[in-house]
C-alpha positions as CSV (number, residue, x, y, z in Angstrom):
1,M,1.3,61.2,-13.6
2,I,0.3,62.0,-10.0
3,E,2.1,64.2,-7.6
4,F,1.6,65.6,-4.2
5,K,3.7,68.7,-3.4
6,N,4.1,69.5,0.2
7,V,0.6,68.5,1.0
8,S,-0.9,68.9,4.5
9,K,-4.4,68.1,5.4
10,S,-6.1,68.6,8.9
11,F,-9.6,68.6,10.2
12,Q,-11.2,70.6,13.1
13,Q,-12.9,68.2,15.5
14,A,-14.7,70.0,18.3
15,N,-11.9,72.1,19.7
16,K,-9.1,69.9,18.4
17,N,-7.1,70.1,15.2
18,I,-6.5,66.6,13.7
19,Q,-3.5,66.4,11.5
20,V,-4.0,63.6,8.8
21,L,-1.3,64.3,6.2
22,Q,1.7,66.6,6.9
23,N,4.2,68.0,4.4
24,L,3.5,65.1,2.0
25,D,5.7,64.8,-1.1
26,F,4.7,61.9,-3.3
27,K,5.2,61.1,-6.9
28,L,3.6,58.2,-8.8
29,E,4.7,57.5,-12.3
30,E,4.0,53.8,-12.5
31,R,0.9,52.4,-14.4
32,G,-1.1,49.4,-13.4
33,I,-2.8,48.5,-10.1
34,V,-1.5,50.5,-7.1
35,A,-2.4,49.7,-3.6
36,I,-2.3,52.2,-0.8
37,V,-2.5,50.5,2.6
38,G,-2.4,51.7,6.2
39,K,-4.0,51.4,9.5
40,S,-7.5,52.8,10.2
41,G,-7.2,56.5,10.6
42,S,-3.8,56.8,8.8
43,G,-5.3,59.0,6.1
44,K,-5.9,56.6,3.2
45,S,-9.4,57.9,2.4
46,T,-8.2,61.4,2.8
47,F,-5.4,60.9,0.3
48,L,-8.0,59.5,-2.1
49,S,-10.3,62.4,-1.6
50,L,-7.6,64.9,-2.4
51,L,-6.5,62.9,-5.4
52,G,-10.1,62.9,-6.7
53,G,-10.7,66.6,-6.1
54,L,-13.4,65.8,-3.6
55,D,-11.5,67.7,-0.9
56,K,-8.8,70.3,-1.0
57,P,-5.5,70.3,1.0
58,S,-4.9,72.6,3.8
59,E,-1.6,73.4,2.2
60,G,0.3,72.3,-0.9
61,S,-0.6,71.2,-4.3
62,V,-2.2,68.0,-5.9
63,L,-1.3,67.4,-9.6
64,V,-2.7,64.9,-12.1
65,G,-0.8,65.1,-15.3
66,E,0.2,68.7,-15.5
67,Q,-3.0,70.0,-14.0
68,D,-3.0,71.3,-10.4
69,I,-6.5,70.1,-9.4
70,S,-6.2,71.7,-5.9
71,K,-6.3,75.1,-7.4
72,M,-9.2,74.5,-9.9
73,K,-12.6,76.2,-9.6
74,E,-15.5,73.8,-9.0
75,N,-16.9,73.9,-12.5
76,D,-13.5,73.2,-14.0
77,L,-12.8,70.5,-11.6
78,T,-16.1,68.7,-12.2
79,H,-15.4,68.7,-16.0
80,F,-11.7,67.6,-15.4
81,R,-12.9,64.7,-13.2
82,A,-15.6,63.6,-15.5
83,Q,-13.0,63.1,-18.2
84,N,-9.9,61.9,-16.4
85,I,-10.9,60.3,-13.0
86,G,-13.3,57.5,-12.2
87,I,-14.2,56.9,-8.5
88,I,-15.5,53.8,-6.8
89,F,-16.8,54.1,-3.3
90,Q,-17.2,51.5,-0.6
91,Q,-20.9,52.6,-0.2
92,Y,-21.6,52.3,-4.0
93,N,-23.1,55.9,-4.0
94,L,-25.6,54.9,-6.7
95,I,-28.7,57.1,-7.4
96,D,-31.7,55.1,-6.0
97,N,-34.2,56.1,-8.5
98,F,-32.0,55.6,-11.5
99,T,-31.6,52.2,-13.1
100,A,-28.2,50.6,-13.5
101,L,-28.1,52.0,-17.0
102,E,-29.1,55.5,-16.0
103,N,-26.4,55.5,-13.3
104,V,-23.7,54.6,-15.7
105,L,-25.0,57.1,-18.3
106,L,-24.7,60.0,-15.8
107,P,-21.0,60.7,-16.2
108,L,-21.2,60.4,-19.9
109,E,-23.9,63.2,-19.9
110,V,-21.8,65.3,-17.6
111,A,-18.8,65.0,-19.9
112,G,-21.1,65.8,-22.9
113,V,-20.4,62.5,-24.8
114,K,-22.5,62.1,-27.9
115,E,-24.6,58.9,-28.3
116,P,-23.6,57.6,-24.9
117,M,-26.2,54.7,-24.7
118,Q,-24.1,52.1,-26.6
119,K,-21.0,53.1,-24.6
120,A,-22.9,52.5,-21.3
121,M,-24.3,49.2,-22.5
122,N,-20.9,48.0,-23.5
123,V,-19.3,48.7,-20.2
124,L,-22.2,47.2,-18.2
125,E,-21.8,44.0,-20.4
126,L,-18.1,44.0,-19.6
127,V,-18.8,43.8,-15.9
128,G,-21.3,41.0,-16.4
129,L,-24.6,43.0,-16.0
130,K,-26.0,42.8,-19.5
131,D,-29.3,41.3,-18.2
132,R,-29.6,43.8,-15.2
133,V,-29.3,47.2,-17.0
134,H,-33.0,48.2,-16.3
135,H,-32.9,47.2,-12.6
136,F,-32.9,49.8,-9.9
137,P,-30.3,49.6,-7.0
138,N,-32.9,48.1,-4.6
139,Q,-33.4,45.3,-7.1
140,L,-29.6,44.4,-7.2
141,S,-27.4,42.5,-4.8
142,G,-24.4,44.1,-3.0
143,G,-22.1,42.6,-5.5
144,E,-24.2,43.8,-8.5
145,K,-24.4,47.3,-7.1
146,Q,-20.6,47.5,-6.9
147,R,-20.3,46.2,-10.5
148,V,-22.6,49.1,-11.5
149,A,-20.3,51.5,-9.6
150,I,-17.3,49.9,-11.4
151,A,-19.0,50.3,-14.8
152,R,-19.8,54.0,-13.9
153,A,-16.2,54.6,-13.0
154,Y,-14.9,53.1,-16.2
155,V,-17.4,54.3,-18.7
156,N,-15.6,57.6,-19.8
157,N,-12.3,55.7,-20.1
158,P,-10.6,57.9,-17.5
159,Q,-6.8,57.9,-17.0
160,I,-7.1,56.9,-13.3
161,I,-9.6,54.9,-11.3
162,L,-9.7,55.6,-7.6
163,A,-11.2,52.8,-5.4
164,D,-11.8,53.3,-1.7
165,E,-12.2,49.8,-0.1
166,P,-14.5,48.7,-2.8
167,S,-15.1,45.2,-1.4
168,G,-15.4,46.5,2.2
169,N,-19.2,46.1,2.5
170,L,-19.3,42.7,0.8
171,D,-19.0,39.1,2.1
172,P,-15.5,37.6,1.3
173,E,-16.7,35.6,-1.7
174,T,-18.6,38.4,-3.3
175,G,-15.8,40.8,-2.5
176,N,-13.2,38.5,-4.2
177,N,-15.5,38.3,-7.3
178,V,-15.9,42.1,-7.4
179,M,-12.1,42.6,-7.1
180,E,-11.5,40.1,-9.9
181,V,-13.9,42.1,-12.1
182,L,-12.2,45.4,-11.1
183,F,-8.7,44.1,-11.9
184,S,-9.6,42.4,-15.2
185,T,-11.5,45.4,-16.5
186,A,-8.6,47.6,-15.7
187,K,-6.2,45.4,-17.7
188,K,-8.6,45.1,-20.6
189,L,-8.9,48.9,-20.8
190,D,-5.3,49.7,-19.9
191,Q,-6.2,51.9,-17.0
192,T,-4.4,52.7,-13.7
193,I,-6.2,51.9,-10.4
194,I,-5.3,53.6,-7.1
195,L,-6.8,51.1,-4.6
196,V,-7.0,52.1,-1.0
197,T,-7.4,49.1,1.3
198,H,-6.6,47.8,4.8
199,D,-6.2,44.3,3.4
200,Y,-2.5,43.5,2.9
201,E,-3.3,40.2,1.2
202,L,-5.3,42.0,-1.4
203,A,-2.5,44.5,-1.8
204,K,-0.1,41.8,-2.5
205,K,-2.1,41.1,-5.8
206,C,-1.4,44.6,-7.0
207,D,1.5,45.7,-9.2
208,H,2.8,48.3,-6.8
209,R,2.3,48.9,-3.0
210,Y,2.6,51.9,-0.8
211,E,1.9,52.5,2.9
212,I,0.6,55.7,4.6
213,K,2.5,55.9,7.9
214,N,3.2,58.8,10.2
215,H,1.5,61.2,7.7
216,Q,3.8,60.1,4.8
217,I,3.7,57.6,2.0
218,V,6.4,55.0,1.7
219,K,7.0,52.3,-1.0
220,L,6.7,48.7,0.2
């Protein structure tokens, strides 16, 4: 389902070249909830950005299904991502002047889904926001904002959900509640989650666990 073939990624910082991933070969065929752990700066978020097509590798190929997304043109990639990949960011990334409902409707419109309103309402109800659909982000709590982000990621029923430290900006109790929503929604919709986290205790609750270490990914 997911494959990295000889992937390297480096960044230029001032006059220094920072190597994050190097000659990475990785294949993921398991379904369910998959945790990617590792120390700060190990390349977890870079891995997720490459998998989501938000960044391109310096070398190598990233495959989702049979599609090499690292070679796609931007328009094709946007369409592919809208249909196949949902992304949940630590910072929510909601549009401030859109209501919760409008934020969730956006990926449906990008994908050209007909009659998207009911679908958006259904998924907002699924994450417990039936009574908050017409609220703007500044009228929502941190936990509610992240639930909107979860609904937005799920609304097109993608094959894969990518979650980058989704509870990182929340207090422990709210964070635990959000993760319960994330996990239970994935199971109800039979979707695969790739969860990047530094929290090894949270990773233990996942079906499969991998660690990024020394530019490579190893199974735990």
